[in-house]
C-alpha positions as CSV (number, residue, x, y, z in Angstrom):
1,V,13.0,11.3,1.7
2,H,13.0,8.0,-0.2
3,L,10.2,5.5,-0.5
4,V,10.6,2.2,-2.4
5,E,7.7,-0.1,-3.0
6,S,8.0,-3.8,-3.8
7,G,5.9,-7.0,-3.9
8,G,3.6,-6.3,-6.8
9,G,3.0,-8.8,-9.6
10,L,0.5,-10.8,-11.4
11,V,-2.0,-12.8,-9.4
12,Q,-5.2,-14.7,-10.1
13,P,-8.6,-13.5,-8.7
14,G,-8.9,-14.7,-5.1
15,G,-5.1,-14.7,-4.6
16,S,-3.0,-12.7,-2.3
17,L,0.0,-10.3,-2.4
18,R,2.0,-8.4,0.2
19,L,3.3,-5.1,-0.7
20,S,6.2,-3.5,1.1
21,C,7.4,0.1,1.3
22,A,10.9,0.8,2.6
23,A,11.3,4.3,3.9
24,S,14.4,6.4,4.5
25,G,15.5,10.0,5.0
26,F,12.9,11.0,7.6
27,S,11.7,10.0,11.1
28,F,9.5,7.2,9.9
29,S,8.0,6.4,13.3
30,S,6.7,10.0,13.6
31,Y,4.5,9.9,10.4
32,S,1.4,8.2,9.4
33,M,1.9,6.2,6.2
34,T,-0.6,5.7,3.3
35,W,-1.1,3.4,0.4
36,Y,-2.7,4.8,-2.7
37,R,-3.5,3.2,-6.0
38,Q,-4.2,4.4,-9.5
39,A,-5.9,2.3,-12.2
40,P,-5.6,3.1,-15.9
41,G,-7.8,6.0,-16.8
42,K,-8.8,6.7,-13.2
43,E,-7.7,9.1,-10.5
44,R,-5.4,8.0,-7.7
45,E,-7.3,6.9,-4.6
46,L,-6.4,6.4,-1.0
47,V,-6.5,2.7,-0.2
48,A,-5.3,2.5,3.4
49,R,-3.6,4.6,6.1
50,I,-1.9,3.8,9.3
51,S,-1.0,6.1,12.1
52,D,2.6,6.7,13.3
53,V,2.6,4.0,15.9
54,G,0.1,1.9,14.1
55,G,-2.8,2.3,16.5
56,T,-5.2,3.7,14.0
57,T,-6.0,2.5,10.5
58,Y,-8.3,3.6,7.8
59,Y,-9.4,1.6,4.7
60,L,-11.2,2.4,1.5
61,D,-14.6,0.8,1.7
62,S,-14.0,-1.6,-1.2
63,V,-11.0,-3.1,0.4
64,K,-12.2,-3.4,4.0
65,G,-12.0,-7.0,5.2
66,R,-9.6,-8.0,2.4
67,F,-6.6,-5.6,2.9
68,T,-4.5,-5.1,6.0
69,I,-2.0,-2.2,6.5
70,S,0.7,-2.6,9.0
71,R,4.1,-1.2,9.9
72,D,7.4,-2.1,11.5
73,N,8.9,1.1,12.8
74,G,12.1,-0.8,13.6
75,K,12.5,-1.6,9.9
76,N,11.1,1.7,8.6
77,T,8.7,-0.3,6.5
78,V,5.0,-0.3,5.9
79,Y,3.1,-3.2,4.4
80,L,-0.1,-3.9,2.6
81,Q,-1.4,-7.4,2.8
82,M,-3.9,-7.9,0.1
83,N,-6.2,-11.0,0.2
84,S,-9.1,-12.1,-2.0
85,L,-7.9,-9.9,-4.8
86,K,-10.4,-8.9,-7.5
87,Y,-10.0,-7.7,-11.0
88,E,-10.8,-4.2,-9.9
89,D,-7.8,-4.2,-7.6
90,T,-5.6,-4.0,-10.6
91,A,-3.6,-0.7,-10.4
92,V,-0.2,0.8,-9.6
93,Y,0.1,1.0,-5.9
94,Y,2.0,3.9,-4.3
95,C,3.3,4.5,-0.8
96,R,3.2,8.0,0.6
97,G,4.8,9.4,3.7
98,S,6.3,12.7,4.9
99,G,5.0,14.4,1.7
100,A,6.8,12.1,-0.6
101,W,5.7,9.4,-3.0
102,G,7.3,6.1,-4.0
103,Q,7.7,5.1,-7.6
104,G,4.8,2.6,-7.4
105,T,4.5,-1.1,-7.9
106,Q,2.2,-2.7,-10.4
107,V,-0.5,-5.1,-9.2
108,T,-2.4,-7.0,-11.9
109,V,-5.3,-9.3,-11.1
110,S,-6.0,-11.6,-14.0
111,S,-6.9,-15.1,-14.8
């Protein structure tokens, strides 16, 4: 199982980023996929989850209405569209699926 995140970076408050997680080594369309994040000095927290065919999603309360999780089973990729970013969204964002973790991608919200 291999998960590779991309799309992180430095963005100003109010800005947007789109994270991607490319998956391989397992039957992607059979698994729910989850984005987590971990800020410095804090525990890793679940940000968003999407069911195997994308019909069901779940969001952390603090990102509802700002973040959107989606997936393309044809491309074995899950996305996290992040809008109206806030300072407190700064963290390393991880993708998880089939029991595996990606390496993470840094998102920094700063003016």
